[in-house]
PDB file as gemmi writes it, atoms N, CA and C in Angstrom:
CRYST1    1.000    1.000    1.000  90.00  90.00  90.00 P 1                      
ATOM      1  N   MET A   1     255.251  53.013-126.569  1.00  0.00           N  
ATOM      2  CA  MET A   1     255.666  52.199-128.096  1.00  0.00           C  
ATOM      3  C   MET A   1     256.558  53.637-128.641  1.00  0.00           C  
ATOM      4  N   ASN A   2     256.319  55.115-128.664  1.00  0.00           N  
ATOM      5  CA  ASN A   2     257.470  55.767-129.292  1.00  0.00           C  
ATOM      6  C   ASN A   2     258.716  56.121-128.492  1.00  0.00           C  
ATOM      7  N   ARG A   3     259.053  55.540-127.620  1.00  0.00           N  
ATOM      8  CA  ARG A   3     260.485  55.354-127.124  1.00  0.00           C  
ATOM      9  C   ARG A   3     261.012  54.438-127.804  1.00  0.00           C  
ATOM     10  N   ALA A   4     260.679  53.422-127.976  1.00  0.00           N  
ATOM     11  CA  ALA A   4     260.579  52.077-129.011  1.00  0.00           C  
ATOM     12  C   ALA A   4     261.904  53.042-130.195  1.00  0.00           C  
ATOM     13  N   ILE A   5     260.208  53.677-130.823  1.00  0.00           N  
ATOM     14  CA  ILE A   5     260.651  53.605-132.192  1.00  0.00           C  
ATOM     15  C   ILE A   5     261.720  54.380-131.913  1.00  0.00           C  
ATOM     16  N   GLU A   6     261.787  55.407-131.106  1.00  0.00           N  
ATOM     17  CA  GLU A   6     262.833  56.921-130.917  1.00  0.00           C  
ATOM     18  C   GLU A   6     264.375  56.005-130.281  1.00  0.00           C  
ATOM     19  N   GLN A   7     264.356  54.597-130.479  1.00  0.00           N  
ATOM     20  CA  GLN A   7     265.613  54.320-129.873  1.00  0.00           C  
ATOM     21  C   GLN A   7     265.810  53.159-131.342  1.00  0.00           C  
ATOM     22  N   ALA A   8     265.230  53.621-131.628  1.00  0.00           N  
ATOM     23  CA  ALA A   8     265.734  51.985-132.939  1.00  0.00           C  
ATOM     24  C   ALA A   8     266.445  52.458-134.290  1.00  0.00           C  
ATOM     25  N   PHE A   9     266.035  54.717-133.597  1.00  0.00           N  
ATOM     26  CA  PHE A   9     266.374  55.877-134.625  1.00  0.00           C  
ATOM     27  C   PHE A   9     266.897  55.996-134.682  1.00  0.00           C  
ATOM     28  N   THR A  10     267.986  55.948-133.600  1.00  0.00           N  
ATOM     29  CA  THR A  10     269.402  56.987-132.795  1.00  0.00           C  
ATOM     30  C   THR A  10     270.488  57.362-133.777  1.00  0.00           C  
ATOM     31  N   ASP A  11     271.084  55.601-134.789  1.00  0.00           N  
ATOM     32  CA  ASP A  11     271.566  56.836-135.438  1.00  0.00           C  
ATOM     33  C   ASP A  11     271.483  56.044-137.401  1.00  0.00           C  
ATOM     34  N   PHE A  12     270.111  56.634-137.603  1.00  0.00           N  
ATOM     35  CA  PHE A  12     269.646  57.506-139.115  1.00  0.00           C  
ATOM     36  C   PHE A  12     269.676  58.065-139.304  1.00  0.00           C  
ATOM     37  N   PRO A  13     270.823  58.000-141.033  1.00  0.00           N  
ATOM     38  CA  PRO A  13     271.171  59.434-141.094  1.00  0.00           C  
ATOM     39  C   PRO A  13     270.100  60.709-141.258  1.00  0.00           C  
ATOM     40  N   ILE A  14     268.794  60.415-141.406  1.00  0.00           N  
ATOM     41  CA  ILE A  14     268.964  61.485-141.326  1.00  0.00           C  
ATOM     42  C   ILE A  14     267.753  61.693-139.873  1.00  0.00           C  
ATOM     43  N   PRO A  15     266.682  63.175-139.852  1.00  0.00           N  
ATOM     44  CA  PRO A  15     266.107  62.973-137.982  1.00  0.00           C  
ATOM     45  C   PRO A  15     264.351  62.176-138.437  1.00  0.00           C  
ATOM     46  N   VAL A  16     264.237  61.424-137.499  1.00  0.00           N  
ATOM     47  CA  VAL A  16     262.875  61.122-137.821  1.00  0.00           C  
ATOM     48  C   VAL A  16     262.749  61.885-136.225  1.00  0.00           C  
ATOM     49  N   SER A  17     261.115  61.964-136.791  1.00  0.00           N  
ATOM     50  CA  SER A  17     260.021  63.306-135.790  1.00  0.00           C  
ATOM     51  C   SER A  17     258.747  62.226-135.456  1.00  0.00           C  
ATOM     52  N   PHE A  18     258.529  63.083-133.894  1.00  0.00           N  
ATOM     53  CA  PHE A  18     257.290  61.718-133.901  1.00  0.00           C  
ATOM     54  C   PHE A  18     256.151  63.470-134.550  1.00  0.00           C  
ATOM     55  N   ILE A  19     255.379  62.982-135.030  1.00  0.00           N  
ATOM     56  CA  ILE A  19     254.257  64.234-135.742  1.00  0.00           C  
ATOM     57  C   ILE A  19     254.755  65.369-136.831  1.00  0.00           C  
ATOM     58  N   VAL A  20     255.841  65.662-136.079  1.00  0.00           N  
ATOM     59  CA  VAL A  20     256.288  67.727-136.722  1.00  0.00           C  
ATOM     60  C   VAL A  20     257.764  67.605-136.675  1.00  0.00           C  
ATOM     61  N   TYR A  21     258.262  68.120-138.145  1.00  0.00           N  
ATOM     62  CA  TYR A  21     260.151  68.102-138.692  1.00  0.00           C  
ATOM     63  C   TYR A  21     259.690  69.991-138.483  1.00  0.00           C  
ATOM     64  N   GLY A  22     261.268  70.775-137.257  1.00  0.00           N  
ATOM     65  CA  GLY A  22     260.539  71.157-136.944  1.00  0.00           C  
ATOM     66  C   GLY A  22     262.425  71.574-137.759  1.00  0.00           C  
ATOM     67  N   GLY A  23     262.622  71.305-138.311  1.00  0.00           N  
ATOM     68  CA  GLY A  23     263.872  72.037-139.254  1.00  0.00           C  
ATOM     69  C   GLY A  23     264.476  72.019-140.994  1.00  0.00           C  
ATOM     70  N   HIS A  24     265.305  72.329-140.726  1.00  0.00           N  
ATOM     71  CA  HIS A  24     265.302  72.430-142.395  1.00  0.00           C  
ATOM     72  C   HIS A  24     266.474  71.380-143.594  1.00  0.00           C  
ATOM     73  N   ALA A  25     266.330  70.388-143.100  1.00  0.00           N  
ATOM     74  CA  ALA A  25     266.901  69.146-143.458  1.00  0.00           C  
ATOM     75  C   ALA A  25     266.036  69.120-144.733  1.00  0.00           C  
ATOM     76  N   ASP A  26     267.398  68.622-145.875  1.00  0.00           N  
ATOM     77  CA  ASP A  26     266.779  67.668-146.786  1.00  0.00           C  
ATOM     78  C   ASP A  26     265.878  66.706-147.222  1.00  0.00           C  
ATOM     79  N   ALA A  27     266.547  66.053-146.366  1.00  0.00           N  
ATOM     80  CA  ALA A  27     265.529  64.475-146.119  1.00  0.00           C  
ATOM     81  C   ALA A  27     265.228  64.465-145.492  1.00  0.00           C  
ATOM     82  N   TYR A  28     264.249  64.231-144.208  1.00  0.00           N  
ATOM     83  CA  TYR A  28     263.857  63.908-143.220  1.00  0.00           C  
ATOM     84  C   TYR A  28     262.646  63.160-142.835  1.00  0.00           C  
ATOM     85  N   VAL A  29     261.793  61.851-141.991  1.00  0.00           N  
ATOM     86  CA  VAL A  29     260.654  61.796-141.179  1.00  0.00           C  
ATOM     87  C   VAL A  29     259.789  61.911-140.488  1.00  0.00           C  
ATOM     88  N   THR A  30     258.752  62.327-140.357  1.00  0.00           N  
ATOM     89  CA  THR A  30     257.798  61.695-139.875  1.00  0.00           C  
ATOM     90  C   THR A  30     257.437  61.009-139.236  1.00  0.00           C  
ATOM     91  N   TYR A  31     256.113  60.343-138.158  1.00  0.00           N  
ATOM     92  CA  TYR A  31     256.179  59.317-137.548  1.00  0.00           C  
ATOM     93  C   TYR A  31     254.661  59.766-136.242  1.00  0.00           C  
ATOM     94  N   GLN A  32     254.330  58.848-136.553  1.00  0.00           N  
ATOM     95  CA  GLN A  32     252.372  58.728-135.605  1.00  0.00           C  
ATOM     96  C   GLN A  32     251.679  57.607-135.833  1.00  0.00           C  
ATOM     97  N   GLN A  33     251.041  57.516-134.950  1.00  0.00           N  
ATOM     98  CA  GLN A  33     250.234  56.847-134.530  1.00  0.00           C  
ATOM     99  C   GLN A  33     249.320  56.994-135.126  1.00  0.00           C  
ATOM    100  N   THR A  34     248.064  55.962-136.180  1.00  0.00           N  
ATOM    101  CA  THR A  34     247.264  56.288-136.774  1.00  0.00           C  
ATOM    102  C   THR A  34     245.805  56.067-136.145  1.00  0.00           C  
ATOM    103  N   ASP A  35     246.256  54.190-135.720  1.00  0.00           N  
ATOM    104  CA  ASP A  35     244.713  53.844-136.436  1.00  0.00           C  
ATOM    105  C   ASP A  35     245.305  52.697-134.553  1.00  0.00           C  
ATOM    106  N   ILE A  36     244.032  52.252-133.979  1.00  0.00           N  
ATOM    107  CA  ILE A  36     244.460  51.273-133.478  1.00  0.00           C  
ATOM    108  C   ILE A  36     242.907  49.424-133.762  1.00  0.00           C  
ATOM    109  N   ASP A  37     243.006  48.602-133.857  1.00  0.00           N  
ATOM    110  CA  ASP A  37     242.224  47.651-134.654  1.00  0.00           C  
ATOM    111  C   ASP A  37     241.756  46.556-134.351  1.00  0.00           C  
ATOM    112  N   GLU A  38     241.214  45.293-134.493  1.00  0.00           N  
ATOM    113  CA  GLU A  38     241.580  44.281-134.388  1.00  0.00           C  
ATOM    114  C   GLU A  38     241.662  44.024-133.105  1.00  0.00           C  
ATOM    115  N   VAL A  39     240.978  44.549-131.851  1.00  0.00           N  
ATOM    116  CA  VAL A  39     240.889  44.584-130.856  1.00  0.00           C  
ATOM    117  C   VAL A  39     240.091  43.342-129.941  1.00  0.00           C  
ATOM    118  N   LEU A  40     240.911  42.765-129.137  1.00  0.00           N  
ATOM    119  CA  LEU A  40     240.290  40.899-128.520  1.00  0.00           C  
ATOM    120  C   LEU A  40     240.106  41.222-127.560  1.00  0.00           C  
ATOM    121  N   HIS A  41     238.765  41.111-126.878  1.00  0.00           N  
ATOM    122  CA  HIS A  41     238.597  40.821-125.028  1.00  0.00           C  
ATOM    123  C   HIS A  41     238.654  40.022-124.318  1.00  0.00           C  
ATOM    124  N   ALA A  42     238.446  39.634-123.493  1.00  0.00           N  
ATOM    125  CA  ALA A  42     238.612  38.398-122.675  1.00  0.00           C  
ATOM    126  C   ALA A  42     238.797  39.125-120.917  1.00  0.00           C  
ATOM    127  N   ASP A  43     237.662  38.283-120.116  1.00  0.00           N  
ATOM    128  CA  ASP A  43     237.441  39.068-119.036  1.00  0.00           C  
ATOM    129  C   ASP A  43     237.098  40.379-119.348  1.00  0.00           C  
ATOM    130  N   ASP A  44     236.147  40.900-119.484  1.00  0.00           N  
ATOM    131  CA  ASP A  44     235.827  41.501-119.290  1.00  0.00           C  
ATOM    132  C   ASP A  44     236.305  42.619-119.569  1.00  0.00           C  
ATOM    133  N   SER A  45     238.106  42.508-120.521  1.00  0.00           N  
ATOM    134  CA  SER A  45     239.029  43.805-120.401  1.00  0.00           C  
ATOM    135  C   SER A  45     239.427  43.534-122.089  1.00  0.00           C  
ATOM    136  N   VAL A  46     239.800  44.334-122.239  1.00  0.00           N  
ATOM    137  CA  VAL A  46     241.062  44.604-123.504  1.00  0.00           C  
ATOM    138  C   VAL A  46     242.108  43.636-122.677  1.00  0.00           C  
ATOM    139  N   SER A  47     242.082  42.215-123.950  1.00  0.00           N  
ATOM    140  CA  SER A  47     243.633  41.397-123.635  1.00  0.00           C  
ATOM    141  C   SER A  47     244.106  40.870-124.971  1.00  0.00           C  
ATOM    142  N   GLU A  48     243.906  42.257-125.831  1.00  0.00           N  
ATOM    143  CA  GLU A  48     245.283  42.318-127.392  1.00  0.00           C  
ATOM    144  C   GLU A  48     244.269  43.555-128.373  1.00  0.00           C  
ATOM    145  N   TYR A  49     245.239  44.492-129.079  1.00  0.00           N  
ATOM    146  CA  TYR A  49     245.000  44.671-130.339  1.00  0.00           C  
ATOM    147  C   TYR A  49     246.030  44.950-131.370  1.00  0.00           C  
ATOM    148  N   LYS A  50     246.063  45.718-132.034  1.00  0.00           N  
ATOM    149  CA  LYS A  50     247.492  46.260-133.771  1.00  0.00           C  
ATOM    150  C   LYS A  50     246.769  47.318-133.509  1.00  0.00           C  
ATOM    151  N   THR A  51     248.144  48.271-133.423  1.00  0.00           N  
ATOM    152  CA  THR A  51     248.121  49.703-133.602  1.00  0.00           C  
ATOM    153  C   THR A  51     249.102  49.521-135.160  1.00  0.00           C  
ATOM    154  N   TYR A  52     248.291  51.179-134.846  1.00  0.00           N  
ATOM    155  CA  TYR A  52     249.166  51.300-136.052  1.00  0.00           C  
ATOM    156  C   TYR A  52     250.143  52.127-136.609  1.00  0.00           C  
ATOM    157  N   TYR A  53     250.879  52.435-137.435  1.00  0.00           N  
ATOM    158  CA  TYR A  53     252.175  53.230-137.493  1.00  0.00           C  
ATOM    159  C   TYR A  53     252.323  54.158-138.853  1.00  0.00           C  
ATOM    160  N   ASP A  54     252.035  55.269-138.948  1.00  0.00           N  
ATOM    161  CA  ASP A  54     252.211  56.253-140.345  1.00  0.00           C  
ATOM    162  C   ASP A  54     253.544  56.155-140.415  1.00  0.00           C  
ATOM    163  N   PHE A  55     254.669  55.827-141.388  1.00  0.00           N  
ATOM    164  CA  PHE A  55     256.228  57.210-141.299  1.00  0.00           C  
ATOM    165  C   PHE A  55     256.203  57.519-143.276  1.00  0.00           C  
ATOM    166  N   ASP A  56     256.340  58.947-142.762  1.00  0.00           N  
ATOM    167  CA  ASP A  56     256.071  60.288-143.555  1.00  0.00           C  
ATOM    168  C   ASP A  56     257.406  60.410-143.853  1.00  0.00           C  
ATOM    169  N   VAL A  57     257.851  59.776-145.528  1.00  0.00           N  
ATOM    170  CA  VAL A  57     259.304  60.427-145.872  1.00  0.00           C  
ATOM    171  C   VAL A  57     259.520  61.102-146.508  1.00  0.00           C  
ATOM    172  N   TYR A  58     259.951  62.549-146.291  1.00  0.00           N  
ATOM    173  CA  TYR A  58     259.968  63.431-147.034  1.00  0.00           C  
ATOM    174  C   TYR A  58     261.446  63.802-147.607  1.00  0.00           C  
ATOM    175  N   VAL A  59     261.964  64.072-148.933  1.00  0.00           N  
ATOM    176  CA  VAL A  59     263.318  64.363-149.880  1.00  0.00           C  
ATOM    177  C   VAL A  59     263.474  64.841-150.633  1.00  0.00           C  
ATOM    178  N   LYS A  60     263.584  66.097-150.524  1.00  0.00           N  
ATOM    179  CA  LYS A  60     263.453  68.032-152.066  1.00  0.00           C  
ATOM    180  C   LYS A  60     264.710  66.875-153.170  1.00  0.00           C  
ATOM    181  N   ASN A  61     265.419  66.640-152.949  1.00  0.00           N  
ATOM    182  CA  ASN A  61     266.300  66.109-154.668  1.00  0.00           C  
ATOM    183  C   ASN A  61     266.236  64.601-154.454  1.00  0.00           C  
ATOM    184  N   ASN A  62     265.529  63.775-155.518  1.00  0.00           N  
ATOM    185  CA  ASN A  62     265.160  62.486-155.464  1.00  0.00           C  
ATOM    186  C   ASN A  62     265.553  62.032-157.141  1.00  0.00           C  
ATOM    187  N   LYS A  63     266.458  62.182-157.321  1.00  0.00           N  
ATOM    188  CA  LYS A  63     266.905  61.969-159.093  1.00  0.00           C  
ATOM    189  C   LYS A  63     267.498  61.008-158.527  1.00  0.00           C  
ATOM    190  N   ARG A  64     268.067  60.605-157.559  1.00  0.00           N  
ATOM    191  CA  ARG A  64     269.075  59.223-157.226  1.00  0.00           C  
ATOM    192  C   ARG A  64     268.229  58.545-156.802  1.00  0.00           C  
ATOM    193  N   GLY A  65     267.285  58.385-156.811  1.00  0.00           N  
ATOM    194  CA  GLY A  65     266.799  57.058-155.820  1.00  0.00           C  
ATOM    195  C   GLY A  65     266.865  56.513-154.392  1.00  0.00           C  
ATOM    196  N   ASN A  66     267.577  57.732-154.040  1.00  0.00           N  
ATOM    197  CA  ASN A  66     267.643  58.304-152.684  1.00  0.00           C  
ATOM    198  C   ASN A  66     266.573  58.617-151.486  1.00  0.00           C  
ATOM    199  N   TYR A  67     265.029  58.339-151.818  1.00  0.00           N  
ATOM    200  CA  TYR A  67     263.471  58.168-151.315  1.00  0.00           C  
ATOM    201  C   TYR A  67     263.930  56.545-150.738  1.00  0.00           C  
ATOM    202  N   TYR A  68     263.874  55.853-151.519  1.00  0.00           N  
ATOM    203  CA  TYR A  68     263.945  54.779-151.440  1.00  0.00           C  
ATOM    204  C   TYR A  68     264.774  53.756-150.950  1.00  0.00           C  
ATOM    205  N   ASP A  69     266.362  54.043-150.679  1.00  0.00           N  
ATOM    206  CA  ASP A  69     266.900  54.049-149.635  1.00  0.00           C  
ATOM    207  C   ASP A  69     266.623  53.957-148.471  1.00  0.00           C  
ATOM    208  N   TYR A  70     266.440  55.043-148.324  1.00  0.00           N  
ATOM    209  CA  TYR A  70     265.639  55.706-146.709  1.00  0.00           C  
ATOM    210  C   TYR A  70     264.211  54.577-146.150  1.00  0.00           C  
ATOM    211  N   ILE A  71     263.688  54.243-147.366  1.00  0.00           N  
ATOM    212  CA  ILE A  71     261.889  53.467-147.093  1.00  0.00           C  
ATOM    213  C   ILE A  71     262.606  52.000-146.631  1.00  0.00           C  
ATOM    214  N   ALA A  72     263.734  51.498-147.750  1.00  0.00           N  
ATOM    215  CA  ALA A  72     263.962  50.281-147.571  1.00  0.00           C  
ATOM    216  C   ALA A  72     264.794  49.956-145.795  1.00  0.00           C  
ATOM    217  N   ALA A  73     265.477  51.472-144.947  1.00  0.00           N  
ATOM    218  CA  ALA A  73     266.420  51.137-143.877  1.00  0.00           C  
ATOM    219  C   ALA A  73     265.398  51.387-142.876  1.00  0.00           C  
ATOM    220  N   ILE A  74     263.870  51.798-143.386  1.00  0.00           N  
ATOM    221  CA  ILE A  74     262.820  52.076-142.347  1.00  0.00           C  
ATOM    222  C   ILE A  74     262.058  50.195-141.584  1.00  0.00           C  
ATOM    223  N   LYS A  75     261.991  50.468-142.961  1.00  0.00           N  
ATOM    224  CA  LYS A  75     261.291  48.439-142.873  1.00  0.00           C  
ATOM    225  C   LYS A  75     261.835  47.680-141.973  1.00  0.00           C  
ATOM    226  N   GLU A  76     263.095  48.023-142.563  1.00  0.00           N  
ATOM    227  CA  GLU A  76     264.576  46.942-141.651  1.00  0.00           C  
ATOM    228  C   GLU A  76     264.706  47.508-140.388  1.00  0.00           C  
ATOM    229  N   ILE A  77     264.626  48.633-140.618  1.00  0.00           N  
ATOM    230  CA  ILE A  77     264.507  48.229-138.743  1.00  0.00           C  
ATOM    231  C   ILE A  77     263.085  47.959-138.012  1.00  0.00           C  
ATOM    232  N   MET A  78     262.222  48.998-138.296  1.00  0.00           N  
ATOM    233  CA  MET A  78     260.623  48.312-137.980  1.00  0.00           C  
ATOM    234  C   MET A  78     260.929  47.131-137.815  1.00  0.00           C  
ATOM    235  N   GLU A  79     261.281  46.333-139.146  1.00  0.00           N  
ATOM    236  CA  GLU A  79     260.813  44.754-138.791  1.00  0.00           C  
ATOM    237  C   GLU A  79     261.438  44.158-137.626  1.00  0.00           C  
ATOM    238  N   ASN A  80     262.864  44.958-137.162  1.00  0.00           N  
ATOM    239  CA  ASN A  80     263.774  44.702-136.726  1.00  0.00           C  
ATOM    240  C   ASN A  80     262.718  44.593-135.138  1.00  0.00           C  
ATOM    241  N   ILE A  81     262.629  45.628-134.636  1.00  0.00           N  
ATOM    242  CA  ILE A  81     261.350  45.620-133.295  1.00  0.00           C  
ATOM    243  C   ILE A  81     260.694  44.995-133.249  1.00  0.00           C  
ATOM    244  N   GLY A  82     259.660  44.584-133.880  1.00  0.00           N  
ATOM    245  CA  GLY A  82     258.276  43.797-134.545  1.00  0.00           C  
ATOM    246  C   GLY A  82     257.237  44.306-135.144  1.00  0.00           C  
ATOM    247  N   PHE A  83     257.964  45.504-135.439  1.00  0.00           N  
ATOM    248  CA  PHE A  83     256.413  45.490-136.278  1.00  0.00           C  
ATOM    249  C   PHE A  83     256.543  44.558-137.863  1.00  0.00           C  
ATOM    250  N   MET A  84     255.101  44.719-138.639  1.00  0.00           N  
ATOM    251  CA  MET A  84     255.349  44.662-139.593  1.00  0.00           C  
ATOM    252  C   MET A  84     254.972  45.724-140.729  1.00  0.00           C  
ATOM    253  N   TRP A  85     255.099  45.711-141.569  1.00  0.00           N  
ATOM    254  CA  TRP A  85     255.172  46.518-142.989  1.00  0.00           C  
ATOM    255  C   TRP A  85     254.033  45.836-143.236  1.00  0.00           C  
ATOM    256  N   GLU A  86     253.115  47.257-143.523  1.00  0.00           N  
ATOM    257  CA  GLU A  86     251.303  46.963-144.441  1.00  0.00           C  
ATOM    258  C   GLU A  86     251.545  47.584-146.222  1.00  0.00           C  
ATOM    259  N   PRO A  87     252.130  47.206-146.472  1.00  0.00           N  
ATOM    260  CA  PRO A  87     251.914  47.460-147.790  1.00  0.00           C  
ATOM    261  C   PRO A  87     250.528  47.839-148.724  1.00  0.00           C  
ATOM    262  N   THR A  88     249.602  47.836-148.178  1.00  0.00           N  
ATOM    263  CA  THR A  88     248.759  48.098-148.543  1.00  0.00           C  
ATOM    264  C   THR A  88     247.214  49.114-148.047  1.00  0.00           C  
ATOM    265  N   ARG A  89     248.593  49.805-146.658  1.00  0.00           N  
ATOM    266  CA  ARG A  89     248.258  51.022-146.359  1.00  0.00           C  
ATOM    267  C   ARG A  89     248.965  51.790-146.928  1.00  0.00           C  
ATOM    268  N   ASP A  90     249.705  51.311-147.889  1.00  0.00           N  
ATOM    269  CA  ASP A  90     251.054  52.992-147.760  1.00  0.00           C  
ATOM    270  C   ASP A  90     250.425  53.727-149.110  1.00  0.00           C  
ATOM    271  N   SER A  91     250.625  55.215-148.639  1.00  0.00           N  
ATOM    272  CA  SER A  91     250.477  56.306-150.013  1.00  0.00           C  
ATOM    273  C   SER A  91     251.053  56.149-151.064  1.00  0.00           C  
ATOM    274  N   GLY A  92     250.904  56.027-151.714  1.00  0.00           N  
ATOM    275  CA  GLY A  92     250.778  56.161-153.491  1.00  0.00           C  
ATOM    276  C   GLY A  92     252.133  57.623-153.720  1.00  0.00           C  
ATOM    277  N   ASP A  93     252.684  57.597-154.717  1.00  0.00           N  
ATOM    278  CA  ASP A  93     254.729  58.781-154.035  1.00  0.00           C  
ATOM    279  C   ASP A  93     253.726  59.960-154.289  1.00  0.00           C  
ATOM    280  N   MET A  94     253.941  60.747-153.782  1.00  0.00           N  
ATOM    281  CA  MET A  94     253.803  62.384-153.952  1.00  0.00           C  
ATOM    282  C   MET A  94     254.831  63.436-154.107  1.00  0.00           C  
ATOM    283  N   PHE A  95     253.888  64.185-154.365  1.00  0.00           N  
ATOM    284  CA  PHE A  95     255.100  65.478-154.166  1.00  0.00           C  
ATOM    285  C   PHE A  95     254.466  66.346-154.133  1.00  0.00           C  
ATOM    286  N   GLU A  96     255.207  67.142-152.629  1.00  0.00           N  
ATOM    287  CA  GLU A  96     254.747  68.595-152.165  1.00  0.00           C  
ATOM    288  C   GLU A  96     255.704  69.737-152.866  1.00  0.00           C  
ATOM    289  N   PRO A  97     254.665  70.080-154.378  1.00  0.00           N  
ATOM    290  CA  PRO A  97     254.988  71.370-155.213  1.00  0.00           C  
ATOM    291  C   PRO A  97     254.974  72.996-153.686  1.00  0.00           C  
ATOM    292  N   ASP A  98     254.464  73.350-152.334  1.00  0.00           N  
ATOM    293  CA  ASP A  98     254.981  74.553-152.026  1.00  0.00           C  
ATOM    294  C   ASP A  98     256.231  74.123-150.622  1.00  0.00           C  
ATOM    295  N   THR A  99     256.773  73.350-151.049  1.00  0.00           N  
ATOM    296  CA  THR A  99     258.066  72.961-149.821  1.00  0.00           C  
ATOM    297  C   THR A  99     258.962  72.024-150.799  1.00  0.00           C  
ATOM    298  N   GLN A 100     258.586  71.690-152.668  1.00  0.00           N  
ATOM    299  CA  GLN A 100     259.540  71.202-152.723  1.00  0.00           C  
ATOM    300  C   GLN A 100     260.055  70.030-152.678  1.00  0.00           C  
ATOM    301  N   TYR A 101     259.152  69.276-151.710  1.00  0.00           N  
ATOM    302  CA  TYR A 101     259.695  67.440-151.390  1.00  0.00           C  
ATOM    303  C   TYR A 101     259.423  66.944-151.354  1.00  0.00           C  
ATOM    304  N   PHE A 102     259.907  65.410-152.082  1.00  0.00           N  
ATOM    305  CA  PHE A 102     259.025  64.194-152.976  1.00  0.00           C  
ATOM    306  C   PHE A 102     258.105  63.336-151.579  1.00  0.00           C  
ATOM    307  N   HIS A 103     257.119  63.214-151.794  1.00  0.00           N  
ATOM    308  CA  HIS A 103     256.715  62.446-150.290  1.00  0.00           C  
ATOM    309  C   HIS A 103     256.313  61.075-149.697  1.00  0.00           C  
ATOM    310  N   LYS A 104     256.322  60.573-150.069  1.00  0.00           N  
ATOM    311  CA  LYS A 104     255.934  58.913-149.471  1.00  0.00           C  
ATOM    312  C   LYS A 104     255.622  58.134-148.543  1.00  0.00           C  
ATOM    313  N   THR A 105     253.904  57.928-147.407  1.00  0.00           N  
ATOM    314  CA  THR A 105     253.591  57.149-145.908  1.00  0.00           C  
ATOM    315  C   THR A 105     253.861  56.429-146.684  1.00  0.00           C  
ATOM    316  N   ILE A 106     254.276  55.022-145.380  1.00  0.00           N  
ATOM    317  CA  ILE A 106     254.403  53.569-145.127  1.00  0.00           C  
ATOM    318  C   ILE A 106     254.426  53.257-143.976  1.00  0.00           C  
ATOM    319  N   CYS A 107     253.412  51.977-143.677  1.00  0.00           N  
ATOM    320  CA  CYS A 107     252.693  51.832-142.683  1.00  0.00           C  
ATOM    321  C   CYS A 107     252.952  51.033-141.690  1.00  0.00           C  
ATOM    322  N   PHE A 108     252.667  50.906-140.688  1.00  0.00           N  
ATOM    323  CA  PHE A 108     252.740  49.657-140.323  1.00  0.00           C  
ATOM    324  C   PHE A 108     252.607  49.321-139.265  1.00  0.00           C  
ATOM    325  N   SER A 109     252.250  47.299-138.154  1.00  0.00           N  
ATOM    326  CA  SER A 109     251.586  47.716-137.569  1.00  0.00           C  
ATOM    327  C   SER A 109     252.165  46.605-136.355  1.00  0.00           C  
ATOM    328  N   TYR A 110     251.691  46.788-135.467  1.00  0.00           N  
ATOM    329  CA  TYR A 110     252.132  45.868-134.536  1.00  0.00           C  
ATOM    330  C   TYR A 110     251.000  44.923-133.258  1.00  0.00           C  
ATOM    331  N   ASP A 111     250.993  43.986-132.975  1.00  0.00           N  
ATOM    332  CA  ASP A 111     250.486  43.486-131.985  1.00  0.00           C  
ATOM    333  C   ASP A 111     251.076  43.412-130.986  1.00  0.00           C  
ATOM    334  N   VAL A 112     249.481  44.184-130.093  1.00  0.00           N  
ATOM    335  CA  VAL A 112     249.429  44.372-128.469  1.00  0.00           C  
ATOM    336  C   VAL A 112     248.984  43.727-127.322  1.00  0.00           C  
ATOM    337  N   SER A 113     250.354  42.866-126.542  1.00  0.00           N  
ATOM    338  CA  SER A 113     248.960  41.603-126.103  1.00  0.00           C  
ATOM    339  C   SER A 113     249.468  42.141-124.347  1.00  0.00           C  
ATOM    340  N   LEU A 114     248.179  42.306-123.951  1.00  0.00           N  
ATOM    341  CA  LEU A 114     248.195  42.680-122.137  1.00  0.00           C  
ATOM    342  C   LEU A 114     247.627  41.499-121.447  1.00  0.00           C  
ATOM    343  N   GLN A 115     247.869  40.264-121.980  1.00  0.00           N  
ATOM    344  CA  GLN A 115     248.071  39.300-120.662  1.00  0.00           C  
ATOM    345  C   GLN A 115     247.970  39.080-119.836  1.00  0.00           C  
ATOM    346  N   ASN A 116     250.306  39.215-120.556  1.00  0.00           N  
ATOM    347  CA  ASN A 116     250.792  39.335-119.329  1.00  0.00           C  
ATOM    348  C   ASN A 116     250.605  40.278-118.472  1.00  0.00           C  
ATOM    349  N   LYS A 117     250.380  41.505-118.518  1.00  0.00           N  
ATOM    350  CA  LYS A 117     250.712  42.770-117.732  1.00  0.00           C  
ATOM    351  C   LYS A 117     250.300  43.324-116.374  1.00  0.00           C  
TER     352      LYS A 117                                                      
END                                                                             
C-alpha cells in the first residue's frame, strides 16, 4: 500500500513522508496506516478487510488558505488510486504552538480483497 501511495505523490508540490518528516519545509505531509476493520472471513481465512490511512498536513503560514488547497489535492490523488475519504475520522483544525505549524489530519480507507490472490 505504501508503494502505491508514494508513487501517487511523486509530483506533489510539498514533501510527503511515511510517519516522520525529517526536513525543514514550511509545508509537508506525513501518512501512516492507523487501523484495519470490517474483516470478512471465508473458508477459515481472511477474505476482505478495510484498511485506514491518516494523512497529517502541516503548514507554517496558513494566511492564504493553502492548507486547504493541499488537502483538496490529497483527496483527489487518493480517490484516483482507489481510496475513499472518511470525513467522520478527520481531525479538527489544529495549531502546534511549539513548532508554529497549522495541522489537520484527514483519513482515507481502502477495501482490500484477498480472494484472487
